[in-house]
LUMMARRO-52703 format. One record per residue (C-alpha): residue in one letter; x, y, z. Coordinates in steps of 0.05 Angstrom, whole numbers, plus 32768, in hexadecimal, padded with zeros to 4 digits. Example, Ala and Ser with C-alpha at 12.3 -4.5 7.8 and 13.67 -1.06 7.14 Angstrom:
<rs>
   aa     xx     yy     zz
    A   80F6   7FA6   809C
    S   8111   7FEB   808F
</rs>
This chain:
<rs>
   aa     xx     yy     zz
    M   7F46   7C7D   6D0D
    K   7F57   7CA4   6D4E
    H   7F88   7C8B   6D83
    A   7F78   7C7A   6DCA
    S   7F9B   7CB9   6DDF
    D   7F68   7CE3   6DB8
    L   7F31   7CC0   6DDE
    R   7F52   7CD1   6E20
    K   7F58   7D1B   6E0C
    Q   7F0F   7D1C   6DF5
    L   7EF9   7CFE   6E39
    L   7F1F   7D35   6E5D
    S   7EFF   7D6A   6E32
    I   7EB7   7D54   6E41
    H   7EBF   7D45   6E8C
    R   7E86   7D63   6EB4
    K   7E60   7D79   6E75
    S   7E18   7D67   6E68
    Y   7E0D   7D1E   6E58
    P   7DFE   7D25   6E0E
    A   7E48   7D3B   6E02
    Y   7E5A   7CF1   6E09
    K   7E3F   7CE7   6DC2
    S   7E7E   7D0A   6DA9
    L   7EA3   7CCB   6DBC
    K   7E85   7CA0   6D85
    G   7EB9   7C83   6D57
    L   7EF5   7C55   6D53
    Y   7F33   7C57   6D7E
    E   7F75   7C30   6D78
    F   7F8A   7C10   6DBA
    G   7FC6   7BE8   6DA1
    D   7FAF   7BA0   6DA7
    Y   7F67   7BB2   6D95
    T   7F3A   7BE7   6D79
    L   7F03   7C05   6DA4
    S   7EC4   7C1B   6D81
    I   7E8F   7C45   6DA5
    D   7E53   7C35   6D7A
    H   7E1A   7C53   6D9E
    V   7E17   7C82   6DDA
    Q   7DDC   7C80   6E0A
    G   7DB2   7CBE   6E12
    D   7DB8   7CC4   6E5D
    P   7DD4   7C99   6E97
    F   7D92   7C79   6EA4
    A   7D86   7C63   6E5B
    S   7D9D   7C20   6E3C
    P   7DE9   7C1E   6E3F
    S   7E17   7C31   6E05
    H   7E2C   7C00   6DD0
    V   7E78   7BF2   6DCD
    T   7EA0   7BC4   6DA1
    I   7EE7   7BA9   6DA7
    Q   7F0A   7B8E   6D69
    I   7F4A   7B66   6D72
    P   7F72   7B56   6D33
    F   7F8E   7B10   6D28
    S   7FD5   7B2C   6D31
    A   7FC2   7B3D   6D79
    H   7F94   7B04   6D90
    R   7FBC   7ACC   6D6B
    F   7F86   7A96   6D76
    P   7F98   7A5C   6D46
    K   7F6A   7A5B   6D0B
    D   7F5C   7A11   6D0E
    L   7F34   7A1D   6D4C
    Y   7EFD   7A3F   6D25
    Q   7EFE   7A24   6CDE
    T   7EB7   7A03   6CDD
    P   7E74   7A24   6CEF
    E   7E6F   79F7   6D2C
    T   7EB5   7A03   6D48
    K   7EB0   7A4D   6D38
    T   7E70   7A53   6D62
    A   7E90   7A2B   6D9B
    F   7ECF   7A55   6D98
    E   7EA6   7A97   6D9B
    D   7E7C   7A7B   6DD4
    H   7EBA   7A67   6DFC
    L   7EDB   7AAC   6DF4
    L   7E99   7AD0   6E04
    R   7E93   7AAB   6E46
    R   7EDB   7ABE   6E57
    F   7ECF   7B07   6E44
    A   7E8E   7B09   6E6B
    S   7EAF   7AEE   6EAA
    Q   7EE4   7B25   6EA5
    I   7EB6   7B5F   6E94
    H   7E85   7B4F   6ECC
    K   7EBD   7B59   6EFE
    F   7EC1   7BA2   6EEB
    S   7E76   7BB1   6EE4
    F   7E62   7BEC   6F10
    Q   7EAA   7BF5   6F28
    A   7EA6   7C38   6F08
    K   7E73   7C62   6F2F
    G   7E39   7C93   6F1D
    S   7DEF   7C9A   6F14
    G   7DC0   7C69   6EF3
    K   7DE4   7C35   6EC7
    S   7E27   7C58   6ED0
    G   7E60   7C26   6ED0
    L   7E36   7BEC   6EB7
    L   7E60   7BBA   6E8C
    S   7E35   7B83   6E6D
    V   7E3A   7B51   6E36
    S   7E0C   7B17   6E1E
    G   7E04   7AE1   6E52
    C   7E0B   7A9A   6E39
    G   7DE0   7A5E   6E51
    Q   7DED   7A15   6E4C
    E   7DE4   7A15   6E01
    I   7E19   7A2B   6DD1
    L   7DFC   7A61   6DA3
    S   7E17   7A8F   6D6D
    R   7E13   7AD6   6D8A
    T   7E23   7B1A   6D72
    A   7E47   7B29   6DB3
    C   7E83   7B02   6D9B
    E   7E98   7AF7   6D53
    I   7ED8   7AE2   6D30
    R   7ED8   7AF8   6CE7
    T   7EE6   7AB9   6CC0
    P   7EEE   7AAE   6C87
    G   7F0E   7AF2   6C87
    D   7F43   7B18   6CAE
    G   7F38   7AF2   6CF0
    V   7F26   7B2F   6D17
    L   7F0A   7B1E   6D5A
    I   7ECE   7B4A   6D6F
    F   7EAC   7B54   6DB2
    R   7E6C   7B7E   6DB6
    F   7E52   7B94   6DFA
    H   7E33   7BCC   6E23
    V   7E51   7C02   6E4F
    G   7E2B   7C31   6E7C
    F   7E50   7C74   6E71
    P   7E59   7C93   6EB7
    A   7E36   7CD3   6ECD
    N   7E24   7CF7   6F0E
    G   7DDC   7D08   6F03
    R   7DE0   7D1C   6EBA
    T   7E25   7D39   6EBD
    I   7E5D   7D12   6E9C
    N   7E8E   7CEF   6EC8
    A   7EC5   7CE5   6E96
    T   7EF7   7CCE   6ECA
    E   7ECE   7C91   6ED9
    L   7EC6   7C80   6E8F
    E   7F10   7C87   6E88
    K   7F18   7C4F   6EBB
    I   7EEA   7C22   6E91
    L   7F0B   7C2F   6E4F
    F   7F55   7C33   6E62
    D   7F58   7C04   6E9E
    F   7F1F   7BD3   6EA0
    L   7F17   7BC1   6E57
    P   7F62   7BB8   6E49
    S   7F64   7B88   6E84
    C   7F28   7B61   6E69
    V   7F4A   7B5B   6E23
    E   7F8B   7B44   6E42
    H   7F6D   7B0F   6E6C
    S   7F37   7AF2   6E3F
    C   7F41   7B05   6DF6
    L   7F88   7AF0   6DE6
    Y   7FA6   7AAD   6DD6
    R   7FE3   7AB7   6E00
    T   7FB9   7AC0   6E40
    C   7F82   7A8D   6E34
    D   7F7A   7A49   6E54
    K   7F91   7A21   6E17
    K   7F7A   79DF   6E35
    K   7F32   79F6   6E3E
    L   7F34   7A16   6DF8
    T   7F4A   79D5   6DDA
    E   7F15   79AE   6DFF
    T   7EE1   79DE   6DE5
    F   7EF9   79D3   6D9D
    E   7EF9   7988   6DA5
    L   7EB4   7984   6DC4
    A   7E99   79AD   6D8B
    E   7EB7   797D   6D58
    D   7E9D   793F   6D7E
    Q   7E57   795E   6D83
    T   7E57   796B   6D37
    F   7E6F   7925   6D2A
    I   7E35   7908   6D52
    R   7E03   7934   6D2D
    Q   7E1D   791D   6CEB
    E   7E1C   78D4   6D02
    L   7DD1   78D9   6D10
    S   7DC2   78DB   6CC5
    R   7DF2   78A2   6CB3
    L   7DD7   7874   6CEB
    D   7D8D   7889   6CDD
    L   7D85   78A4   6D24
    A   7D58   78DB   6D3B
    A   7D81   78E9   6D7A
    F   7DBA   78D2   6DA5
    V   7DBF   78D5   6DF1
    A   7E05   78C3   6E0C
    D   7E0F   7893   6E47
    G   7E21   78BD   6E83
    S   7DF7   78F9   6E6F
    V   7DD5   7921   6EA5
    L   7D90   7934   6E8D
    P   7D6A   7951   6ECB
    R   7D71   799C   6ED8
    Q   7D79   79BC   6F1B
    S   7D34   79DD   6F19
    G   7CFF   79FB   6EEC
    V   7D26   7A3D   6EEC
    S   7D6C   7A20   6EE7
    D   7D89   79FE   6EAB
    L   7DC6   79E4   6ED2
    P   7DCE   7999   6EDA
    M   7DAF   797A   6F18
    K   7DE1   7963   6F4C
    D   7DE3   791A   6F61
    S   7DB0   7907   6F2B
    V   7DAA   78C4   6F08
    V   7DDA   78C2   6ECB
    F   7DBE   78A8   6E89
    S   7DCD   7862   6E73
    S   7DB3   7844   6E32
    P   7D8F   7802   6E2E
    D   7DBC   77CF   6E0A
    S   7D8C   77C7   6DD0
    L   7D90   780F   6DBD
    R   7DD9   781C   6DCF
    V   7E03   7839   6D98
    T   7E4E   7843   6D9D
    L   7E6F   787B   6D77
    T   7EB9   788A   6D6D
    L   7EBF   78D6   6D75
    P   7EF9   78FD   6D56
    H   7F16   7913   6D9A
    R   7EF1   78F0   6DD3
    G   7EF5   78AB   6DB1
    K   7EC0   7877   6DC0
    L   7E7F   7891   6DDD
    S   7E42   7865   6DE7
    G   7DFA   787A   6DF2
    M   7DB3   7870   6DDC
    G   7DA4   7879   6D94
    I   7D5B   7889   6D88
    P   7D4A   786E   6D42
    R   7D24   7895   6D10
    G   7CDA   7884   6D0C
    I   7CA7   7888   6D44
    T   7CC3   7883   6D8B
    L   7C98   7880   6DC8
    I   7CB1   7895   6E0D
    V   7C87   787A   6E47
    G   7C8C   786F   6E91
    G   7C6F   7883   6ED2
    G   7C68   78CA   6EEA
    Y   7CAA   78EA   6F00
    H   7CD4   78B3   6EE1
    G   7CF5   78E0   6EB0
    K   7CCC   78DE   6E70
    S   7CC7   7929   6E67
    T   7D0E   7933   6E7F
    L   7D28   7908   6E46
    L   7CFB   792C   6E12
    K   7D13   7970   6E2E
    A   7D5C   795A   6E24
    L   7D4B   7944   6DDC
    E   7D28   7987   6DD0
    T   7D66   79AE   6DE3
    G   7D94   797D   6DC0
    V   7D8B   79A6   6D80
    Y   7DBF   79D3   6D9F
    P   7E07   79C1   6DB5
    H   7E11   79C8   6E01
    I   7E4F   79DD   6E28
    A   7E7C   79AB   6E4B
    G   7E61   7999   6E8F
    D   7E19   79A5   6E7E
    G   7E08   795A   6E80
    R   7DE6   795E   6E3C
    E   7E23   796E   6E11
    Y   7E1D   792A   6DF0
    V   7DD1   792B   6DE8
    I   7DCA   793A   6D9D
    T   7D87   793D   6D79
    D   7D77   7947   6D2F
    A   7D84   7991   6D24
    T   7D40   799B   6D04
    A   7D19   797F   6D3E
    V   7CDB   79A7   6D55
    K   7CB7   79A1   6D97
    L   7C6C   79A1   6D87
    R   7C34   79B4   6DB8
    S   7BF0   79D3   6DBD
    E   7BED   7A1F   6DC0
    D   7BA7   7A36   6DD1
    G   7B99   7A7B   6DB8
    R   7BCF   7A82   6D85
    V   7BC6   7AA0   6D40
    V   7BC3   7A72   6D04
    K   7BC3   7A91   6CBD
    N   7BB1   7A68   6C80
    V   7BD3   7A27   6C95
    D   7BBF   79E7   6C72
    I   7BAA   79BC   6CAE
    S   7B7F   798D   6C85
    L   7BAF   7954   6C94
    F   7B94   7955   6CDB
    I   7B53   797D   6CD9
    N   7B1E   797A   6CA2
    D   7AD2   797E   6C95
    L   7AC3   79B4   6CC9
    P   7A79   79BE   6CD8
    N   7A7A   7A05   6CBF
    K   7A99   79ED   6C7F
    R   7AD9   7A17   6C89
    D   7B12   7A06   6C5C
    T   7B4A   79E4   6C84
    T   7B7C   79E8   6C4B
    T   7B84   7A33   6C58
    F   7B6D   7A36   6C9F
    S   7B70   7A77   6CC6
    T   7B5D   7A8A   6D0E
    L   7B73   7ABE   6D41
    D   7B64   7A90   6D7B
    A   7B76   7A49   6D6C
    S   7B5F   7A0E   6D99
    G   7B90   79DD   6DB5
    S   7B87   79AB   6D7D
    T   7B86   79DF   6D46
    S   7BC5   7A01   6D5E
    Q   7BE9   79BE   6D64
    A   7BD4   79AA   6D1E
    A   7BEC   79EF   6D04
    G   7C2D   79E8   6D29
    T   7C39   79A3   6D0D
    V   7C2D   79B9   6CC4
    E   7C58   79F8   6CCE
    S   7C91   79CC   6CE7
    M   7C8A   79A1   6CA9
    E   7C90   79E2   6C81
    A   7CD0   79F1   6CAA
    N   7CF0   79AF   6C93
    S   7CEE   798E   6CD6
    R   7D01   7945   6CD5
    L   7CF1   7936   6D1C
    F   7CB3   7947   6D48
    L   7CB9   7947   6D94
    I   7C78   7941   6DB8
    D   7C64   793D   6E02
    E   7C1D   7923   6E0E
    D   7C19   7952   6E4B
    T   7C1E   7991   6E1F
    S   7BF4   7977   6DE4
    A   7BAB   797C   6DD3
    T   7B8E   7938   6DE2
    N   7B5C   7938   6DAA
    F   7B94   7949   6D79
    M   7BBE   7910   6D90
    V   7B8D   78D4   6D97
    R   7B46   78BB   6D97
    D   7B39   787B   6DBE
    T   7B0E   7842   6DA7
    F   7AD2   7853   6DD3
    M   7AD2   789B   6DBA
    Q   7AD5   7884   6D73
    Q   7A96   785A   6D7F
    I   7A71   7894   6D9F
    I   7A88   78CA   6D6C
    S   7A8E   78AD   6D27
    R   7AC6   78C3   6CF9
    E   7A93   78E7   6CCC
    K   7A84   7914   6D09
    E   7ACD   7920   6D1E
    P   7AF4   7952   6CF3
    I   7B36   7943   6D16
    T   7B64   790C   6CFD
    P   7B90   78FF   6D39
    F   7BDC   78FE   6D37
    L   7BD9   78B6   6D4A
    E   7BBE   78A7   6D04
    R   7BEF   78D5   6CDF
    A   7C32   78C6   6D03
    G   7C40   7888   6CD9
    D   7C34   78AE   6C97
    L   7C5D   78E8   6CAF
    Y   7C99   78BA   6CB5
    E   7C8D   788E   6C7A
    K   7C78   78C3   6C47
    A   7C97   7902   6C62
    G   7CD5   78E9   6C85
    I   7CC0   7908   6CC8
    S   7CD0   78E0   6D08
    T   7CAB   78E9   6D4A
    I   7CC3   78E2   6D92
    L   7C84   78E2   6DBE
    V   7C7F   78E2   6E0A
    A   7C3D   78C0   6E1E
    G   7C20   78AB   6E60
    S   7BD5   78A3   6E5A
    S   7BC4   7883   6E17
    G   7BDA   783D   6E01
    A   7BC4   7849   6DBA
    F   7C08   7867   6DAA
    F   7C29   7824   6DB6
    H   7C0B   780A   6D75
    I   7C2F   783C   6D49
    A   7C72   783D   6D6D
    D   7CB1   7821   6D4C
    T   7CD8   7829   6D8E
    V   7CBC   782B   6DD6
    I   7CE9   7845   6E0E
    Q   7CD1   7840   6E56
    M   7CF0   786F   6E88
    D   7CF8   784C   6ECB
    C   7D15   7875   6F02
    Y   7D3A   789F   6ECD
    H   7D54   785F   6EAD
    P   7D3F   7850   6E64
    V   7D26   780B   6E55
    D   7D18   77F1   6E0D
    I   7CD4   77D0   6E12
    T   7CC4   77CF   6DC8
    S   7CC1   7782   6DC2
    K   7C94   777D   6DFD
    V   7C65   77B4   6DE5
    K   7C5E   7794   6DA0
    E   7C4A   7751   6DC0
    L   7C16   7773   6DEC
    C   7BFA   779A   6DB3
    R   7BE0   775B   6D94
    D   7BB1   7753   6DCF
    Y   7B99   779B   6DCA
    P   7B8C   77AA   6D82
    L   7B79   77F0   6D6C
    S   7B36   77FB   6D4A
    P   7B40   7800   6CFF
    S   7B43   7846   6CE6
    S   7B42   7862   6CA0
    P   7B5C   78AA   6CA1
    A   7B5B   78D2   6C61
    P   7B98   78C6   6C34
    F   7BD9   78E9   6C48
    R   7BE7   7928   6C22
    M   7C1F   7959   6C2E
    P   7C03   799C   6C44
    S   7C09   79D8   6C16
    A   7C42   7A08   6C28
    K   7C2F   7A42   6BFB
    R   7C1C   7A75   6C2E
    I   7C32   7ABB   6C1A
    F   7C4D   7AE9   6C50
    A   7C36   7B32   6C44
    W   7C35   7B6E   6C71
    P   7BFA   7B9E   6C74
    S   7C00   7BDA   6C45
    K   7C1E   7C1A   6C60
    K   7BD9   7C38   6C62
    Q   7BC1   7C01   6C91
    A   7C01   7BFD   6CB9
    D   7C0B   7C26   6CF7
    R   7C45   7C58   6CF6
    R   7C65   7C32   6D2E
    D   7C5E   7BF2   6D06
    G   7CA8   7BE3   6D08
    K   7CB6   7BF3   6D51
    I   7CD1   7BB6   6D72
    R   7CCE   7BAB   6DBF
    Q   7CE5   7B6B   6DE0
    R   7CBE   7B5B   6E1E
    S   7CDF   7B1B   6E35
    K   7D03   7ADC   6E1A
    D   7CC1   7AC6   6DFD
    V   7C9B   7B05   6DE9
    F   7CA8   7B42   6DBE
    S   7C7C   7B73   6D9B
    I   7C81   7B94   6D57
    G   7C57   7BCF   6D4E
    K   7C19   7BC2   6D76
    E   7C19   7B79   6D6C
    E   7C37   7B47   6D9E
    V   7C5B   7B0A   6D89
    D   7C56   7AD4   6DBD
    L   7C8A   7A9D   6DB8
    R   7C80   7A7C   6DFD
    Y   7C6D   7A39   6DE0
    V   7CA6   7A38   6DAD
    E   7CCD   7A10   6DDF
    Q   7D0F   7A0A   6DBB
    I   7D1F   7A54   6DC1
    K   7D52   7A51   6DF9
    D   7D6C   7A98   6DFE
    Y   7D50   7ADE   6E03
    E   7D81   7AF2   6DCB
    Q   7D64   7AC0   6D9B
    T   7D21   7AE2   6DA4
    A   7D41   7B25   6D98
    T   7D5C   7B0C   6D57
    L   7D18   7AF2   6D44
    A   7CF9   7B34   6D52
    F   7D27   7B5A   6D22
    L   7D20   7B25   6CEE
    L   7CD6   7B2E   6CEE
    G   7CDF   7B79   6CE5
    Y   7D11   7B6D   6CAD
    A   7CDF   7B3F   6C8B
    K   7CAB   7B74   6C8F
    D   7CD9   7BA8   6C6E
    H   7CF8   7B7C   6C39
    Y   7CCE   7B3D   6C2A
    S   7C85   7B51   6C32
    D   7C79   7B59   6BE8
    G   7C40   7B27   6BE5
    K   7C69   7AF6   6BBB
    K   7C94   7ACD   6BEC
    T   7C7C   7A96   6C18
    I   7C8B   7A8F   6C61
    P   7CBB   7A53   6C56
    E   7CE1   7A7C   6C21
    I   7CE8   7AB8   6C4E
    A   7CFE   7A90   6C8A
    A   7D33   7A6C   6C5E
    M   7D4A   7AAF   6C41
    L   7D51   7AD0   6C87
    Y   7D76   7A92   6CA2
    E   7DA5   7A8E   6C67
    E   7DB6   7AD8   6C6B
    L   7DC8   7AD1   6CB4
    Q   7DF3   7A94   6CAA
    Q   7E18   7AAD   6C6C
    N   7E1E   7AF9   6C79
    G   7E10   7B01   6CC3
    Y   7DE9   7B3A   6CE2
    S   7E06   7B75   6CBC
    G   7DD0   7B79   6C86
    F   7D97   7B7A   6CB9
    F   7DA6   7BBA   6CDF
    R   7D9B   7C01   6CC8
    H   7DD4   7C1E   6CF2
    S   7E1C   7C13   6CDF
    Y   7E2D   7BE5   6D19
    I   7E17   7BA0   6D30
    P   7E00   7BA0   6D78
    G   7E0B   7B69   6DAA
    G   7DCF   7B46   6DC8
    Y   7DB9   7B17   6D8E
    A   7DBE   7ACC   6D87
    L   7DB0   7AA0   6D4C
    P   7D6D   7A7A   6D4B
    R   7D61   7A3D   6D21
    L   7D3B   7A3E   6CE0
    Q   7D01   7A1B   6D04
    E   7CFB   7A55   6D37
    I   7CFB   7A89   6D00
    H   7CC0   7A63   6CE0
    A   7C9D   7A61   6D22
    C   7CA5   7AAD   6D2C
    L   7C8B   7ABF   6CE8
    N   7C4E   7A93   6CF3
    R   7C3C   7AAF   6D36
    Y   7C3B   7AF8   6D22
    R   7BF4   7B12   6D21
    G   7BFE   7B50   6CF8
    S   7C16   7B32   6CB8
    A   7BE5   7B2B   6C7F
    N   7BF5   7AE2   6C6F
    R   7BCC   7AC6   6C39
</rs>
């Protein structure tokens, strides 16, 4: 390994040379408290910036090991330090001058959710090395190297960032302790859900509304959440102590209320409750079953060999719905497929908003049943399957409804949102249901869908030469080869970097698992297990791990594999 002084000499030797000479800087350099690694050098000042890594040994950073012993506290610890490092590094961005992206200093931006990211990692179990991965725009005038400006970045700006954000001696120890304690309290609540047979918990005092459709920050001066007494649960957390809130029981829960009274706001909070949130978010004590999946219709999506016979059968054209495929699914077909795929992904809780669902998939009223007989209707609505899903498959449902009273008859719990205040009206509803009986129905017997779909890639002769080229378009869309993967309606993807991870996981599955023998659930489980146990190192062809990736859930890996049009699923 070279010393920092060698790097300074090398910089002086390439000053004012042509930009490609920067590539001679690749390598490791000892800076005392940390090691600087220049992993990838951009081709010119207008290209994507260079990849740089800082590694700080435990002997230098000295963060106590009990702060990151469990997976949950480790992720919270890394997230906390990444936010501190980002606030420091952004102060120096573009302070070094030049053309194009010269002087850019950037690192992953964190939202309200706490996610495991490649941008910050502490190696544990192991040697306790603290790693930051970020981007630097190497300065140039035109395409001529300006080594003096890069020297400022590497020898002035970065040492200052490390000193003020990456060392225990300079950190805000109170905030660090609060981060650790919040992570342990959130983990405790999530574990209590199972013991108390709850699908979700919403703490009293939570702030659920967001500032706007484009801001995930809490709305100022909004109504704070307060549980109805009949659903209130009091937990004793390891650090905060007693915390009360609404416990939503497992089973079928209906959320009703007038328009703009907070039904969808509550469901949205439950949807994001699969992730921990930072202190001050307002939803840090909104905890949902970690496997929960938001279901909705997705007109036009691809469906490949999914057993949707639980919901759709006896099609007029005699198509087999036990292995149903289409390149342009209707609303009802797409929601049926999404439901079955979520069952394959081991979801224990479905979250559904009537507003984004296919009406004919959800319910058929009495009058429609009289006009169109069951023999002429291939769709068995979710209304008739929700009870069996819970009783025979252990899958609970939380459903927002505002137009059909039929759902009252199947609900175990009914919550009315009244001016953002939840009211338990279960007893009232059950009494009224006696006066409004449902027409008797006799759906086909419940049968667990088959999950034996094989994931296979087209042969090399069929595949385009650019078959593996991945381009990310947005938080919701990427392409691999010529095929686009649209994840806009996979609503629990919360970050651009989660989609980036899903993109390379799909490419990795193509290269390593498309042998025509493994099923989609098997591949998704293998990918997720590899990420959790061994990190990202096994997934990249180059020798370094880049920043810019965040961990998705198993359920989103499933969703990604299922929405790729180019695979030869069968």
